[in-house]
C-alpha positions in Angstrom: 56.8 176.0 93.7 58.6 177.2 96.5 60.2 179.9 94.4 56.5 181.1 93.7 55.9 180.9 97.5 58.9 183.4 98.1 57.0 185.8 95.0 53.8 185.6 96.9 56.1 186.3 100.9 58.2 188.9 99.4 55.2 190.9 98.0 53.4 191.0 100.6 55.9 191.6 103.3 56.4 194.3 101.0 53.0 196.1 101.3 53.1 195.4 105.2 55.7 197.5 105.4 54.8 200.1 103.5 51.7 200.2 105.3 53.8 200.4 108.6 55.6 203.3 106.8 52.3 205.4 105.9 50.4 205.1 109.5 53.6 204.5 112.2 56.0 207.8 110.5 54.2 210.0 107.5 50.8 209.9 109.4 51.2 208.6 113.2 49.9 211.8 114.0 46.2 212.8 112.5 46.1 215.7 110.5 44.4 217.5 107.8 45.6 215.6 104.3 46.5 218.4 102.0 46.2 218.3 98.0 49.4 218.7 97.6 50.1 215.5 99.8 47.5 213.5 98.5 49.3 214.4 95.1 52.5 213.6 96.1 51.1 210.1 97.8 49.6 209.2 94.5 52.7 209.6 92.5 54.4 207.5 94.7 51.6 204.4 94.4 51.9 205.3 90.9 55.6 204.9 90.3 55.9 201.4 92.6 53.1 199.9 90.4 55.0 200.9 87.3 58.3 199.6 88.9 56.8 196.7 89.7 55.3 196.3 86.1 58.6 196.6 84.8 60.0 194.1 86.7 57.0 191.8 86.1 57.4 192.3 82.2 61.5 191.7 82.9 61.1 188.4 84.9 57.7 187.0 83.8 57.5 187.8 80.3 56.0 191.1 77.8 52.6 189.0 77.9 52.0 189.0 82.0 53.3 192.4 82.1 50.6 193.7 79.9 48.4 191.9 81.8 49.5 193.3 84.8 49.2 197.2 83.2 45.6 196.4 81.5 44.6 194.9 85.3 46.0 197.5 87.2 44.5 200.2 84.8 41.4 199.1 85.3 41.0 198.5 88.9 42.1 202.3 88.7 39.7 203.3 87.2 36.9 201.5 88.9 38.3 202.8 92.4 37.4 206.2 91.1 33.6 205.1 92.3 34.8 203.8 95.6 36.0 207.6 95.7 32.9 208.5 94.9 31.1 207.0 97.3 33.6 207.7 100.2 33.1 211.6 99.6 29.1 210.8 100.2 30.2 209.1 103.5 32.3 211.1 104.6 29.1 213.9 103.7 26.9 212.5 104.9 28.1 212.0 108.1 30.0 215.1 108.3 33.4 213.2 109.4 36.2 215.4 110.7 38.9 215.8 107.7 41.4 215.2 110.7 39.9 211.8 111.0 39.4 210.4 107.7 42.7 209.2 106.5 42.6 207.0 109.8 39.2 205.9 108.2 40.4 204.8 105.1 44.0 203.4 106.1 41.6 201.0 108.4 39.2 200.3 105.7 41.7 199.4 102.6 43.6 197.5 105.2 40.5 195.0 105.9 39.6 195.6 101.9 42.9 194.2 101.3 42.2 190.7 103.4 38.9 190.8 101.8 40.0 191.1 98.1 43.0 188.5 98.6 40.0 186.0 99.6 37.5 186.8 97.4 40.5 186.3 94.4 41.6 182.9 95.8 38.0 181.9 95.9 37.3 182.8 92.2 40.6 181.7 90.6 39.3 178.5 92.5 36.0 178.4 91.1 37.7 179.5 87.8 39.6 176.1 87.4 37.0 174.1 89.1 34.5 175.4 86.9 35.2 176.9 83.4 31.4 177.9 82.7 31.7 180.2 85.4 33.8 182.7 83.2 30.7 183.1 81.6 28.3 183.9 84.5 31.1 186.6 85.7 31.0 188.1 81.9 27.1 188.1 82.2 27.4 189.8 85.3 30.1 192.2 84.5 27.6 193.4 81.2 24.3 194.0 83.6 26.5 195.6 86.1 27.7 197.6 83.2 24.8 198.5 81.8 22.8 199.5 85.5 26.1 201.6 86.4 25.2 203.5 83.0 21.2 203.7 83.7 21.1 204.6 87.6 24.7 207.0 87.4 22.2 209.3 89.4 20.9 207.0 92.2 21.4 208.7 95.3 22.6 206.9 98.5 20.9 206.5 101.8 23.4 204.9 104.4 21.0 205.0 107.2 18.9 202.3 105.2 21.7 199.9 104.8 20.7 196.8 106.3 24.7 196.6 108.3 24.1 199.6 110.4 20.4 198.3 111.3 22.2 195.1 112.5 25.5 196.5 114.2 23.5 199.4 115.7 21.4 196.1 117.7 24.1 194.6 118.1 26.3 197.4 120.1 25.2 200.7 121.2 26.4 203.8 119.3 27.6 207.2 120.3 25.6 210.5 119.9 28.8 212.1 118.3 32.5 211.4 117.6 34.8 211.0 120.3 37.9 212.3 118.6 39.4 209.4 116.7 38.4 206.7 119.0 36.0 203.9 117.1 35.3 202.7 120.4 35.0 203.8 124.1 33.5 202.9 127.2 31.4 204.9 129.0 29.0 204.1 132.4 30.8 201.0 132.4 29.4 200.3 128.8 31.7 199.9 125.8 29.9 201.6 122.8 30.9 202.0 119.1 31.2 205.7 117.7 30.1 207.0 114.6 33.2 206.6 113.0 33.4 203.1 113.6 29.8 203.1 111.7 31.2 205.1 108.5 34.4 202.6 109.1 31.7 199.5 108.2 30.2 201.0 105.6 33.3 202.3 103.9 34.3 198.1 104.1 30.7 197.2 103.0 31.2 199.3 99.8 34.6 197.9 98.9 33.3 194.6 99.3 30.6 195.4 96.8 33.1 196.8 94.3 34.7 194.1 94.7 32.3 192.1 93.3 32.7 194.0 90.0 36.1 194.5 89.7 38.0 191.0 90.4 35.8 189.5 88.0 36.9 192.6 85.4 40.5 191.5 85.7 40.2 187.4 85.7 38.7 188.7 82.2 42.2 190.0 81.3 44.7 187.0 83.1 43.6 184.1 85.0 46.7 184.1 86.8 45.8 184.8 90.5 49.7 186.9 91.4 48.7 188.7 88.6 45.0 189.6 90.0 46.1 190.2 93.3 49.3 192.6 92.9 47.3 194.7 90.1 44.5 194.8 92.6 46.5 195.7 95.4 48.4 198.5 93.9 44.9 200.3 92.7 43.9 199.7 96.3 46.6 200.7 97.7 47.0 204.5 96.5 43.0 204.6 96.8 43.6 206.8 100.0 45.8 209.5 98.2 43.2 209.4 94.9 40.3 210.3 97.6 42.5 213.1 98.7 43.2 214.4 95.4 39.7 213.9 93.8 37.3 213.7 96.4 36.8 218.3 96.2 36.6 217.8 92.0 34.3 214.7 91.3 31.5 215.8 90.7 33.0 217.6 87.9 33.6 214.3 86.5 29.8 213.1 85.6 30.3 211.5 82.9 32.6 209.3 84.3 30.1 206.6 85.6 29.0 206.2 82.4 33.0 205.5 81.4 33.0 203.1 84.0 29.8 201.4 82.8 30.9 201.0 79.3 34.1 199.3 80.7 32.6 197.3 82.7 30.0 196.0 80.0 33.0 195.9 77.3 35.6 193.8 79.7 32.5 191.4 80.4 32.1 190.8 76.5 35.6 190.2 76.1 35.2 187.2 79.4 32.1 186.0 77.0 34.8 185.9 74.1 37.5 184.2 75.8 37.3 180.6 74.2 36.1 181.7 70.5 37.2 182.6 67.3 36.6 186.3 68.3 38.6 186.3 70.9 39.8 189.8 72.1 43.6 190.8 72.4 45.0 191.9 75.7 46.4 195.4 73.8 42.9 195.9 71.9 41.2 195.6 75.5 43.6 198.4 76.9 43.4 200.5 74.3 39.5 200.5 74.3 39.5 201.1 78.0 41.7 204.1 78.1 40.2 205.2 75.1 36.6 205.2 77.1 38.2 206.5 80.3 39.8 209.5 78.6 36.7 210.1 76.5 34.6 210.2 79.3 37.0 213.0 81.7 36.9 214.9 78.4 33.2 215.0 77.8 32.5 215.7 81.6 35.0 219.4 81.3 33.7 220.0 77.7 30.3 219.7 78.9 30.2 221.0 82.7 27.5 219.1 85.0 24.2 222.3 85.0 23.4 220.8 88.8 25.2 219.3 92.0 23.4 216.1 92.8 22.1 217.0 96.7 23.0 214.5 99.2 20.3 214.9 102.0 20.3 213.5 104.8 17.9 210.9 106.7 14.7 212.3 108.1 15.2 213.4 112.0 19.1 213.0 112.3 21.8 214.9 111.9 25.6 214.2 110.5 26.6 214.3 113.8 23.7 211.6 115.4 23.9 209.5 112.5 
């Protein structure tokens, strides 16, 4: 029990140190993240995940190592959907490129906390109510089908109930105030549109976590494997955004692929306690094959018309 506790503490200290290094050293001053920089950081986060994966394989055994890698691949692929939403939000609210990294940094820090809470709640539910695994499985299948059917659904951030509620709670400035989330004007504390975007980033990740966390529980019930694979996928999400944001529209079949992956993982979860249980290695092969096919298909058959993103009637991006 003591060894396990120190393992959890050590991992979280490592994560906090990496985040402090990221914000306090490499991104201390606001700047536009270039494609080259984003690719370098993506390589760093993926390499760290693979090194950690090797440690899991060496010290906890091949099965745990395979479970971590499969969970990481699932989370990493599903996080692409987050990237698409981030791109829509930044475009809709015309967030200056200079401030996008700060929004994603704090958004992902909040996402790590929320996901940790959801993982521990999910693990506790599965341990106490075994039948909840079938609820998760059915939910993933329905979510996968919905993702396939409604892949081109438009997004309307101004209709989000969280935004409406927050604007009733606190006044919001008409335009950006540099990279500040809050300002004081005429003695009144006000939020800026940058904080509204941060709220939506947090909200969107919470929605995606409802899908992705049950998906990993289909691979392993070990909370440490679920948590660490989630964390590594989330830590690389910012660099992945800056690397892919400009080319996301080219991978128009990827959302179908992600829907198929979710549905497949849901089926795997439902079959987990039957003679037809799907092996983790087989699952990994299916997931990688589906994602590869959706990416290759997107490149071979380019999208004819790009998705149009309109702004709310009577508003401008600078005045959300």
